[in-house]
ZADO-1210 file (C-alpha; in nm, 4 decimals, padded with zeros to 6 digits):
<atoms>
<atom x="16.3636" y="22.8595" z="-14.8015" code="MET" pos="1"/>
<atom x="16.0689" y="22.7448" z="-14.5897" code="PRO" pos="2"/>
<atom x="16.0112" y="22.9360" z="-14.2722" code="GLU" pos="3"/>
<atom x="16.0084" y="22.7570" z="-13.9405" code="ARG" pos="4"/>
<atom x="16.0153" y="22.8132" z="-13.5685" code="VAL" pos="5"/>
<atom x="16.1486" y="22.5686" z="-13.3126" code="GLU" pos="6"/>
<atom x="15.9171" y="22.5527" z="-13.0182" code="GLU" pos="7"/>
<atom x="15.9898" y="22.4453" z="-12.6628" code="ARG" pos="8"/>
<atom x="15.6940" y="22.4275" z="-12.4292" code="GLY" pos="9"/>
<atom x="15.3500" y="22.2808" z="-12.3688" code="PRO" pos="10"/>
<atom x="15.2313" y="22.3026" z="-12.7302" code="GLU" pos="11"/>
<atom x="15.5257" y="22.0907" z="-12.8440" code="ARG" pos="12"/>
<atom x="15.4320" y="21.8282" z="-12.5862" code="GLU" pos="13"/>
<atom x="15.0756" y="21.8288" z="-12.7147" code="ARG" pos="14"/>
<atom x="15.1963" y="21.7957" z="-13.0729" code="ALA" pos="15"/>
<atom x="15.4092" y="21.4966" z="-12.9760" code="GLU" pos="16"/>
<atom x="15.1138" y="21.3343" z="-12.8043" code="GLY" pos="17"/>
<atom x="15.2581" y="21.3336" z="-12.4510" code="THR" pos="18"/>
<atom x="15.0052" y="21.5672" z="-12.2929" code="GLY" pos="19"/>
<atom x="14.7888" y="21.8717" z="-12.3450" code="GLN" pos="20"/>
<atom x="14.8951" y="22.2341" z="-12.3558" code="ALA" pos="21"/>
<atom x="14.8769" y="22.3576" z="-12.0013" code="GLY" pos="22"/>
<atom x="14.8222" y="22.0009" z="-11.8810" code="GLY" pos="23"/>
<atom x="15.0833" y="22.0290" z="-11.6050" code="ARG" pos="24"/>
<atom x="14.8720" y="22.2875" z="-11.4316" code="GLY" pos="25"/>
<atom x="14.9766" y="22.6236" z="-11.3003" code="GLY" pos="26"/>
<atom x="15.0607" y="22.9495" z="-11.4662" code="LEU" pos="27"/>
<atom x="15.4041" y="22.8494" z="-11.5968" code="LEU" pos="28"/>
<atom x="15.2677" y="22.5672" z="-11.8114" code="SER" pos="29"/>
<atom x="15.0928" y="22.8235" z="-12.0342" code="ALA" pos="30"/>
<atom x="15.4284" y="22.9783" z="-12.1344" code="PHE" pos="31"/>
<atom x="15.7071" y="22.8490" z="-12.3549" code="GLY" pos="32"/>
<atom x="15.9943" y="22.9466" z="-12.5828" code="LEU" pos="33"/>
<atom x="16.0099" y="22.9634" z="-12.9605" code="ALA" pos="34"/>
<atom x="16.3195" y="23.0298" z="-13.1698" code="GLU" pos="35"/>
<atom x="16.3027" y="23.2389" z="-13.4867" code="VAL" pos="36"/>
<atom x="16.4839" y="23.0882" z="-13.7868" code="TYR" pos="37"/>
<atom x="16.3890" y="23.3083" z="-14.0830" code="ASN" pos="38"/>
<atom x="16.3961" y="23.6795" z="-14.1688" code="PRO" pos="39"/>
<atom x="16.0228" y="23.7331" z="-14.2289" code="SER" pos="40"/>
<atom x="15.9877" y="23.9519" z="-13.9171" code="MET" pos="41"/>
<atom x="16.2988" y="24.1697" z="-13.9667" code="VAL" pos="42"/>
<atom x="16.3457" y="24.4379" z="-13.8299" code="PRO" pos="43"/>
<atom x="16.1361" y="24.3394" z="-13.5245" code="THR" pos="44"/>
<atom x="16.2801" y="23.9868" z="-13.4948" code="LEU" pos="45"/>
<atom x="16.5965" y="23.8352" z="-13.6379" code="ARG" pos="46"/>
<atom x="16.6959" y="23.4734" z="-13.6963" code="PRO" pos="47"/>
<atom x="16.8283" y="23.3353" z="-13.3673" code="GLY" pos="48"/>
<atom x="16.5978" y="23.5446" z="-13.1477" code="ASP" pos="49"/>
<atom x="16.4062" y="23.3586" z="-12.8784" code="GLN" pos="50"/>
<atom x="16.0426" y="23.4447" z="-12.8051" code="LEU" pos="51"/>
<atom x="15.8672" y="23.4011" z="-12.4727" code="VAL" pos="52"/>
<atom x="15.5184" y="23.2949" z="-12.5799" code="VAL" pos="53"/>
<atom x="15.1879" y="23.2359" z="-12.4050" code="GLN" pos="54"/>
<atom x="14.9692" y="22.9561" z="-12.5369" code="TYR" pos="55"/>
<atom x="14.5998" y="23.0289" z="-12.5786" code="GLY" pos="56"/>
<atom x="14.6425" y="23.4036" z="-12.5111" code="ALA" pos="57"/>
<atom x="14.3930" y="23.6484" z="-12.6536" code="THR" pos="58"/>
<atom x="14.5216" y="23.7915" z="-12.9816" code="VAL" pos="59"/>
<atom x="14.4710" y="24.1533" z="-13.0800" code="ARG" pos="60"/>
<atom x="14.5637" y="24.3319" z="-13.4031" code="PRO" pos="61"/>
<atom x="14.9349" y="24.4131" z="-13.3971" code="GLY" pos="62"/>
<atom x="15.0357" y="24.1159" z="-13.1790" code="ASP" pos="63"/>
<atom x="15.3206" y="23.8880" z="-13.2858" code="VAL" pos="64"/>
<atom x="15.1919" y="23.5305" z="-13.2920" code="VAL" pos="65"/>
<atom x="15.3166" y="23.1751" z="-13.3476" code="VAL" pos="66"/>
<atom x="15.0903" y="22.9780" z="-13.5775" code="LEU" pos="67"/>
<atom x="15.0759" y="22.6616" z="-13.7802" code="ARG" pos="68"/>
<atom x="15.1239" y="22.7162" z="-14.1522" code="HIS" pos="69"/>
<atom x="14.7830" y="22.6588" z="-14.3187" code="PRO" pos="70"/>
<atom x="14.9281" y="22.4323" z="-14.5907" code="PHE" pos="71"/>
<atom x="15.1926" y="22.2554" z="-14.3772" code="ARG" pos="72"/>
<atom x="15.0587" y="22.2258" z="-14.0253" code="GLN" pos="73"/>
<atom x="15.3787" y="22.0624" z="-13.8998" code="ASP" pos="74"/>
<atom x="15.5538" y="22.3948" z="-13.9765" code="LEU" pos="75"/>
<atom x="15.5339" y="22.6721" z="-13.7167" code="LEU" pos="76"/>
<atom x="15.5756" y="23.0318" z="-13.8296" code="ILE" pos="77"/>
<atom x="15.5927" y="23.3732" z="-13.6604" code="VAL" pos="78"/>
<atom x="15.3854" y="23.6591" z="-13.8019" code="LYS" pos="79"/>
<atom x="15.2076" y="23.9749" z="-13.6930" code="ARG" pos="80"/>
<atom x="14.8284" y="23.9507" z="-13.6557" code="ALA" pos="81"/>
<atom x="14.7159" y="24.2468" z="-13.8676" code="VAL" pos="82"/>
<atom x="14.3358" y="24.2217" z="-13.8603" code="ARG" pos="83"/>
<atom x="14.0400" y="23.9880" z="-13.8208" code="ARG" pos="84"/>
<atom x="13.8780" y="23.8620" z="-14.1398" code="ASP" pos="85"/>
<atom x="13.5872" y="23.6278" z="-14.2030" code="GLU" pos="86"/>
<atom x="13.8180" y="23.3268" z="-14.2237" code="GLY" pos="87"/>
<atom x="14.0303" y="23.4147" z="-13.9194" code="GLY" pos="88"/>
<atom x="14.3420" y="23.6278" z="-13.8758" code="TRP" pos="89"/>
<atom x="14.5181" y="23.8136" z="-14.1563" code="TRP" pos="90"/>
<atom x="14.8864" y="23.7704" z="-14.0676" code="VAL" pos="91"/>
<atom x="15.1885" y="23.9376" z="-14.2209" code="GLN" pos="92"/>
<atom x="15.5611" y="23.9474" z="-14.1665" code="GLY" pos="93"/>
<atom x="15.7289" y="24.2805" z="-14.0967" code="ASP" pos="94"/>
<atom x="15.9821" y="24.2185" z="-14.3759" code="ASN" pos="95"/>
<atom x="15.8259" y="24.3416" z="-14.7040" code="PRO" pos="96"/>
<atom x="16.0566" y="24.1160" z="-14.9113" code="TYR" pos="97"/>
<atom x="15.9304" y="23.7878" z="-14.7611" code="VAL" pos="98"/>
<atom x="15.5782" y="23.6984" z="-14.8717" code="ARG" pos="99"/>
<atom x="15.5164" y="23.3722" z="-14.6825" code="ASN" pos="100"/>
<atom x="15.2081" y="23.5127" z="-14.5096" code="ASP" pos="101"/>
<atom x="14.8375" y="23.5874" z="-14.5685" code="SER" pos="102"/>
<atom x="14.9214" y="23.7596" z="-14.8965" code="ARG" pos="103"/>
<atom x="15.0111" y="23.4088" z="-15.0146" code="GLU" pos="104"/>
<atom x="14.7717" y="23.1820" z="-14.8200" code="PHE" pos="105"/>
<atom x="14.4852" y="23.4067" z="-14.7039" code="GLY" pos="106"/>
<atom x="14.3362" y="23.4400" z="-14.3564" code="ALA" pos="107"/>
<atom x="14.4456" y="23.1843" z="-14.0960" code="VAL" pos="108"/>
<atom x="14.1740" y="23.0048" z="-13.8947" code="PRO" pos="109"/>
<atom x="14.1766" y="23.0767" z="-13.5200" code="ASP" pos="110"/>
<atom x="14.2630" y="22.7170" z="-13.4322" code="GLU" pos="111"/>
<atom x="14.5981" y="22.7477" z="-13.6149" code="LEU" pos="112"/>
<atom x="14.7086" y="23.0459" z="-13.4029" code="VAL" pos="113"/>
<atom x="14.8681" y="22.8729" z="-13.1045" code="ILE" pos="114"/>
<atom x="15.0575" y="23.1389" z="-12.9074" code="ALA" pos="115"/>
<atom x="15.1149" y="23.5098" z="-12.8602" code="ARG" pos="116"/>
<atom x="15.4678" y="23.6462" z="-12.8176" code="ALA" pos="117"/>
<atom x="15.5315" y="23.8496" z="-12.5025" code="TRP" pos="118"/>
<atom x="15.9051" y="23.9142" z="-12.5148" code="ALA" pos="119"/>
<atom x="16.2019" y="23.8799" z="-12.7460" code="ARG" pos="120"/>
<atom x="16.5333" y="23.7569" z="-12.6086" code="VAL" pos="121"/>
<atom x="16.8221" y="23.8310" z="-12.8420" code="ARG" pos="122"/>
<atom x="17.1206" y="23.5977" z="-12.7895" code="PRO" pos="123"/>
<atom x="17.4661" y="23.7549" z="-12.7605" code="PRO" pos="124"/>
<atom x="17.6489" y="23.7941" z="-13.0909" code="ARG" pos="125"/>
<atom x="18.0090" y="23.6901" z="-13.0360" code="GLY" pos="126"/>
<atom x="18.1943" y="23.6840" z="-12.7061" code="ILE" pos="127"/>
<atom x="18.1221" y="23.9718" z="-12.4673" code="GLN" pos="128"/>
<atom x="18.4633" y="24.0500" z="-12.3203" code="ARG" pos="129"/>
<atom x="18.4203" y="24.3785" z="-12.1395" code="SER" pos="130"/>
<atom x="18.1687" y="24.4586" z="-11.8640" code="PRO" pos="131"/>
<atom x="18.0458" y="24.7518" z="-12.0749" code="ARG" pos="132"/>
<atom x="17.9771" y="24.5267" z="-12.3774" code="ALA" pos="133"/>
<atom x="17.8017" y="24.2748" z="-12.1542" code="LEU" pos="134"/>
<atom x="17.5880" y="24.5476" z="-11.9972" code="LEU" pos="135"/>
<atom x="17.5028" y="24.6891" z="-12.3397" code="SER" pos="136"/>
<atom x="17.3893" y="24.3458" z="-12.4573" code="TRP" pos="137"/>
<atom x="17.1869" y="24.2848" z="-12.1397" code="ALA" pos="138"/>
<atom x="17.0014" y="24.6159" z="-12.1784" code="VAL" pos="139"/>
<atom x="16.9080" y="24.5455" z="-12.5406" code="SER" pos="140"/>
<atom x="16.8636" y="24.1661" z="-12.5263" code="ALA" pos="141"/>
<atom x="16.5203" y="24.1403" z="-12.3676" code="VAL" pos="142"/>
<atom x="16.2413" y="24.3528" z="-12.5085" code="ARG" pos="143"/>
<atom x="15.8652" y="24.3196" z="-12.4884" code="PRO" pos="144"/>
<atom x="15.6940" y="24.2388" z="-12.8167" code="VAL" pos="145"/>
<atom x="15.4010" y="24.4781" z="-12.8030" code="ARG" pos="146"/>
<atom x="15.1752" y="24.6020" z="-13.0768" code="ALA" pos="147"/>
<atom x="15.2144" y="24.9703" z="-12.9954" code="ASP" pos="148"/>
<atom x="15.5966" y="24.9663" z="-12.9909" code="ARG" pos="149"/>
<atom x="15.7087" y="24.7082" z="-13.2431" code="SER" pos="150"/>
<atom x="15.4952" y="24.7697" z="-13.5479" code="LEU" pos="151"/>
<atom x="15.7127" y="24.8451" z="-13.8440" code="SER" pos="152"/>
<atom x="15.6736" y="25.1793" z="-14.0184" code="ARG" pos="153"/>
<atom x="15.5248" y="24.9962" z="-14.3140" code="ARG" pos="154"/>
<atom x="15.2318" y="24.8644" z="-14.1078" code="LEU" pos="155"/>
<atom x="15.1789" y="25.1925" z="-13.9195" code="ARG" pos="156"/>
<atom x="15.1430" y="25.3791" z="-14.2471" code="ALA" pos="157"/>
<atom x="14.8443" y="25.1716" z="-14.3581" code="ARG" pos="158"/>
</atoms>
């Protein structure tokens, strides 16, 4: 199954030819939302999670990024930037069973990395009936996506 991310924000407008990323001016135009559809970043991200992303942000090793697939540039994917290589960023998913990453297509040129994820918003699963269940969801729903806290054990061990 091909991996994809649905994007809502300035980069989508630029891709559709209606403006440039950040073209509206102001700080908010540099941010957007992306929805995760595939399990390549499990356990950090699950299908259905929303990402708050910043377009054009500086990427560091360990960051979760949204990028254009090198072979299908109309396809957006979410990966972890592992390291810099000669050809760009080596990106990998946190799920060891999904190989749609640099192990398959090599380093990704800088111009294909379009955004850095800042936070994950997990939608509620099912109907939250009690105040306690709603509070529990609210506490766990929004988490920062940071390199020092969300690296999987597999990547930390390298």
